C-alpha positions in Angstrom: -33.1 -105.1 240.8 -36.0 -102.7 241.0 -39.3 -103.6 242.5 -42.6 -102.1 241.4 -45.4 -101.0 243.8 -48.8 -99.4 243.3 -50.1 -97.4 246.2 -53.0 -95.0 246.9 -51.7 -91.9 248.5 -54.7 -91.0 250.8 -58.4 -91.6 250.2 -59.1 -91.1 246.5 -55.3 -90.5 246.2 -55.8 -86.9 247.5 -52.1 -86.7 248.5 -50.7 -87.8 245.2 -49.6 -84.3 244.0 -48.0 -83.4 247.3 -46.1 -86.7 247.5 -44.9 -86.5 243.9 -43.7 -82.9 244.3 -41.9 -83.9 247.6 -40.5 -87.1 246.2 -41.9 -89.3 249.0 -44.7 -91.6 250.0 -46.0 -92.2 253.5 -48.3 -93.9 255.8 -50.3 -92.1 258.4 -52.0 -94.9 260.3 -50.1 -94.4 263.5 -49.8 -90.6 263.8 -47.0 -89.6 266.1 -46.1 -93.1 267.3 -42.5 -94.2 266.5 -42.5 -97.5 264.7 -38.7 -98.0 264.7 -38.6 -100.4 267.7 -41.4 -102.5 266.4 -40.0 -102.6 262.9 -36.5 -103.5 264.2 -37.8 -106.4 266.4 -40.3 -107.8 263.8 -38.9 -110.6 261.7 -41.9 -110.4 259.3 -45.2 -108.7 258.8 -47.1 -111.1 260.9 -45.0 -110.4 263.9 -45.3 -106.6 263.3 -49.1 -107.0 262.9 -49.4 -108.9 266.2 -47.9 -105.9 268.0 -49.5 -103.1 266.1 -53.1 -104.2 265.5 -54.1 -103.8 269.1 -52.5 -100.4 269.2 -54.2 -99.3 266.0 -57.6 -100.6 267.3 -57.1 -98.8 270.6 -56.5 -95.5 268.9 -58.9 -96.0 266.0 -61.9 -98.0 267.4 -64.1 -97.1 264.5 -61.9 -98.9 262.0 -62.9 -102.4 261.2 -60.5 -105.2 262.1 -60.0 -106.3 258.4 -59.0 -102.7 257.5 -56.7 -102.5 260.5 -54.9 -105.7 259.4 -54.4 -104.2 255.9 -53.2 -100.9 257.3 -50.6 -102.6 259.5 -49.4 -104.9 256.7 -49.2 -102.0 254.3 -47.2 -100.0 256.8 -44.7 -102.9 257.3 -44.3 -103.3 253.5 -43.7 -99.6 252.9 -41.2 -99.3 255.8 -39.3 -102.5 255.1 -40.0 -103.5 251.5 -39.3 -100.4 249.5 -35.7 -99.4 248.7 -34.1 -96.5 246.9 -34.6 -97.0 243.2 -37.9 -98.9 243.4 -40.7 -97.7 241.2 -43.9 -96.5 242.9 -47.0 -95.8 240.8 -50.1 -94.2 242.0 -53.3 -93.8 239.9 -54.7 -90.4 239.3 -58.4 -90.0 240.0 -60.6 -87.4 238.3 -63.9 -86.4 239.9 -66.5 -84.2 238.4 
């Protein structure tokens, strides 16, 4: 069974062309931090968020807490919820 997801690939979808050409999507909230241990030990997104929100806030103090929660939840969903064969759509923005 395929799942369908809609994502924005960067602010104003600026990475959409690059991601489509490369056949991938990604999240960049945590830079060079490995998420493997946190993902393996988290039983759900709430557990993952409890561990990652303080880390994200410490490294991105300008980001609002609500946005940080969304970033962490999105990261968990992308890393654990998507499987090969799922359909990912991303809107195309046109700016004058």
